C-alpha positions as a Python dict, from the first residue, in 0.01 Angstrom:
ca = {
    (1, 'X'): (0, 0, 0),
    (2, 'X'): (140, 339, -99),
    (3, 'X'): (170, 588, 188),
    (4, 'X'): (-39, 903, 143),
    (5, 'X'): (150, 1210, 260),
    (6, 'X'): (-20, 1518, 401),
    (7, 'X'): (-87, 1784, 141),
    (8, 'X'): (128, 2048, 316),
    (9, 'X'): (417, 1800, 314),
    (10, 'X'): (366, 1742, -58),
    (11, 'X'): (382, 2118, -121),
    (12, 'X'): (699, 2151, 87),
    (13, 'X'): (859, 1865, -105),
    (14, 'X'): (792, 2059, -426),
    (15, 'X'): (959, 2370, -278),
    (16, 'X'): (1279, 2201, -154),
    (17, 'X'): (1537, 2139, -426),
    (18, 'X'): (1691, 1792, -465),
    (19, 'X'): (1995, 1740, -243),
    (20, 'X'): (1922, 2043, -23),
    (21, 'X'): (2040, 2055, 337),
    (22, 'X'): (1730, 2085, 559),
    (23, 'X'): (1667, 2149, 930),
    (24, 'X'): (1313, 2089, 1059),
    (25, 'X'): (1233, 2271, 1385),
    (26, 'X'): (970, 2081, 1581),
    (27, 'X'): (987, 1786, 1342),
    (28, 'X'): (740, 1569, 1535),
    (29, 'X'): (752, 1203, 1434),
    (30, 'X'): (951, 1282, 1120),
    (31, 'X'): (704, 1221, 834),
    (32, 'X'): (813, 1538, 651),
    (33, 'X'): (1185, 1472, 700),
    (34, 'X'): (1139, 1113, 582),
    (35, 'X'): (960, 1235, 268),
    (36, 'X'): (1232, 1493, 192),
    (37, 'X'): (1511, 1240, 247),
    (38, 'X'): (1342, 978, 33),
    (39, 'X'): (1191, 1180, -251),
    (40, 'X'): (1421, 1485, -265),
    (41, 'X'): (1740, 1308, -154),
    (42, 'X'): (1774, 1595, 94),
    (43, 'X'): (2025, 1588, 378),
    (44, 'X'): (1789, 1622, 670),
    (45, 'X'): (1811, 1691, 1042),
    (46, 'X'): (1541, 1758, 1297),
    (47, 'X'): (1496, 1918, 1636),
    (48, 'X'): (1221, 1790, 1864),
    (49, 'X'): (1133, 1811, 2234),
    (50, 'X'): (894, 1517, 2272),
    (51, 'X'): (1069, 1189, 2358),
    (52, 'X'): (812, 962, 2194),
    (53, 'X'): (833, 1163, 1871),
    (54, 'X'): (1212, 1137, 1875),
    (55, 'X'): (1194, 758, 1908),
    (56, 'X'): (958, 751, 1607),
    (57, 'X'): (1214, 956, 1409),
    (58, 'X'): (1499, 724, 1506),
    (59, 'X'): (1293, 425, 1391),
    (60, 'X'): (1271, 595, 1051),
    (61, 'X'): (1651, 632, 1045),
    (62, 'X'): (1640, 1010, 1090),
    (63, 'X'): (1892, 1230, 1271),
    (64, 'X'): (1711, 1427, 1543),
    (65, 'X'): (1837, 1640, 1832),
    (66, 'X'): (1644, 1660, 2159),
    (67, 'X'): (1606, 2026, 2254),
    (68, 'X'): (1366, 2317, 2294),
    (69, 'X'): (1377, 2548, 1990),
    (70, 'X'): (1271, 2838, 2215),
    (71, 'X'): (1629, 2838, 2347),
    (72, 'X'): (1768, 2930, 2005),
    (73, 'X'): (2004, 2762, 1759),
    (74, 'X'): (2342, 2876, 1892),
    (75, 'X'): (2514, 2548, 1793),
    (76, 'X'): (2450, 2616, 1423),
    (77, 'X'): (2655, 2859, 1217),
    (78, 'X'): (2506, 3126, 990),
    (79, 'X'): (2354, 3004, 662),
    (80, 'X'): (2446, 2641, 741),
    (81, 'X'): (2121, 2503, 589),
    (82, 'X'): (1956, 2559, 254),
    (83, 'X'): (1614, 2541, 423),
    (84, 'X'): (1493, 2567, 781),
    (85, 'X'): (1136, 2449, 824),
    (86, 'X'): (886, 2564, 1089),
    (87, 'X'): (574, 2378, 981),
    (88, 'X'): (283, 2373, 1226),
    (89, 'X'): (521, 2446, 1515),
    (90, 'X'): (581, 2823, 1503),
    (91, 'X'): (246, 2903, 1666),
    (92, 'X'): (332, 2662, 1952),
    (93, 'X'): (661, 2815, 2065),
    (94, 'X'): (682, 3074, 2342),
    (95, 'X'): (921, 3308, 2160),
    (96, 'X'): (807, 3294, 1799),
    (97, 'X'): (996, 3607, 1699),
    (98, 'X'): (1327, 3470, 1831),
    (99, 'X'): (1272, 3130, 1668),
    (100, 'X'): (1196, 3286, 1328),
    (101, 'X'): (1496, 3518, 1362),
    (102, 'X'): (1726, 3226, 1444),
    (103, 'X'): (1580, 3019, 1160),
    (104, 'X'): (1657, 3304, 918),
    (105, 'X'): (2011, 3322, 1054),
    (106, 'X'): (2098, 2955, 1006),
    (107, 'X'): (1890, 2899, 692),
    (108, 'X'): (1926, 3055, 349),
    (109, 'X'): (1550, 3013, 316),
    (110, 'X'): (1286, 2946, 580),
    (111, 'X'): (953, 2772, 524),
    (112, 'X'): (691, 2874, 781),
    (113, 'X'): (361, 2687, 787),
    (114, 'X'): (75, 2761, 1027),
    (115, 'X'): (-302, 2718, 1064),
    (116, 'X'): (-511, 3019, 967),
    (117, 'X'): (-716, 3125, 1269),
    (118, 'X'): (-923, 3358, 1047),
    (119, 'X'): (-1067, 3073, 837),
    (120, 'X'): (-1440, 3121, 784),
    (121, 'X'): (-1535, 2810, 987),
    (122, 'X'): (-1351, 2952, 1288),
    (123, 'X'): (-1519, 3290, 1237),
    (124, 'X'): (-1863, 3129, 1216),
    (125, 'X'): (-1813, 2932, 1537),
    (126, 'X'): (-1707, 3243, 1725),
    (127, 'X'): (-1987, 3457, 1580),
    (128, 'X'): (-2281, 3215, 1603),
    (129, 'X'): (-2180, 2989, 1893),
    (130, 'X'): (-1969, 3233, 2093),
    (131, 'X'): (-1712, 2959, 2154),
    (132, 'X'): (-1346, 2901, 2079),
    (133, 'X'): (-1343, 2735, 1736),
    (134, 'X'): (-1267, 2367, 1674),
    (135, 'X'): (-1211, 2290, 1305),
    (136, 'X'): (-1014, 2032, 1101),
    (137, 'X'): (-714, 2267, 1099),
    (138, 'X'): (-768, 2369, 1464),
    (139, 'X'): (-872, 2037, 1620),
    (140, 'X'): (-794, 2114, 1985),
    (141, 'X'): (-1024, 2224, 2266),
    (142, 'X'): (-924, 2548, 2440),
    (143, 'X'): (-792, 2361, 2746),
    (144, 'X'): (-555, 2124, 2564),
    (145, 'X'): (-437, 2325, 2263),
    (146, 'X'): (-61, 2344, 2202),
    (147, 'X'): (-111, 2677, 2023),
    (148, 'X'): (16, 2983, 2208),
    (149, 'X'): (-15, 3230, 1919),
    (150, 'X'): (-341, 3272, 1731),
    (151, 'X'): (-259, 3435, 1400),
    (152, 'X'): (-413, 3479, 1059),
    (153, 'X'): (-259, 3497, 714),
    (154, 'X'): (-306, 3876, 720),
    (155, 'X'): (-125, 3891, 1056),
    (156, 'X'): (173, 3707, 914),
    (157, 'X'): (188, 3929, 605),
    (158, 'X'): (200, 4228, 844),
    (159, 'X'): (483, 4056, 1033),
    (160, 'X'): (692, 4007, 718),
    (161, 'X'): (655, 4375, 630),
    (162, 'X'): (736, 4491, 983),
    (163, 'X'): (1051, 4273, 995),
    (164, 'X'): (1143, 4357, 634),
    (165, 'X'): (1150, 3993, 526),
    (166, 'X'): (1143, 3893, 163),
    (167, 'X'): (857, 3655, 76),
    (168, 'X'): (984, 3431, -203),
    (169, 'X'): (663, 3228, -234),
    (170, 'X'): (338, 3167, -49),
    (171, 'X'): (92, 2879, -70),
    (172, 'X'): (-259, 2903, 74),
    (173, 'X'): (-386, 2556, 156),
    (174, 'X'): (-718, 2381, 194),
    (175, 'X'): (-771, 2009, 264),
    (176, 'X'): (-609, 1880, -56),
    (177, 'X'): (-546, 2179, -279),
    (178, 'X'): (-458, 2545, -288),
    (179, 'X'): (-681, 2848, -237),
    (180, 'X'): (-662, 3121, -501),
    (181, 'X'): (-928, 3366, -381),
    (182, 'X'): (-960, 3544, -43),
    (183, 'X'): (-706, 3321, 135),
    (184, 'X'): (-745, 3487, 476),
    (185, 'X'): (-1109, 3374, 467),
    (186, 'X'): (-1093, 3039, 288),
    (187, 'X'): (-744, 2891, 347),
    (188, 'X'): (-710, 2647, 635),
    (189, 'X'): (-333, 2701, 650),
    (190, 'X'): (-50, 2887, 480),
    (191, 'X'): (309, 2815, 381),
    (192, 'X'): (546, 3112, 345),
    (193, 'X'): (896, 3084, 198),
    (194, 'X'): (1108, 3361, 349),
    (195, 'X'): (1457, 3503, 336),
    (196, 'X'): (1632, 3809, 468),
    (197, 'X'): (1557, 4110, 252),
    (198, 'X'): (1873, 4222, 75),
    (199, 'X'): (1972, 4577, 161),
    (200, 'X'): (2160, 4802, -81),
}
């Protein structure tokens, strides 16, 4: 039986060039790293805090370091990776600004993926039910959610402008495809490809 990868992982695998050196921050059980190593022949490494997830990565033959990405990436030199990935983990860290800054330091390009808290289903639940939304892209109840930062696509665009980051590409995602119209309303998640803006 052929394994079916998540759609956001498929999109990331199309972004990453063959043979690229990749660091995944908050890599979880390693499905994305495994895909990139297998399909893209990428040289992959992960950072993860959860012990059970690390064991799952090791079983896949992946190289993973046990540490909290909130503490920074001091052990890595500048521009030592072609890509640093923060997919579905940026909104869970305490110091998102520091983590993104460090990712941009050690990576030539950074892929940031996050759920869109302004999706219309979330808006409808807040408006009509008056409750914290639970949707396919936001599946957690308020009392057990790992998310510390509740941001929308528009919020992140504002962030890139404020920090003067260059957006190389952006993908607005739904369940199994991309959204072309009104992404802040209809996209369940977004993937931004960032780099430091070159100054003259």
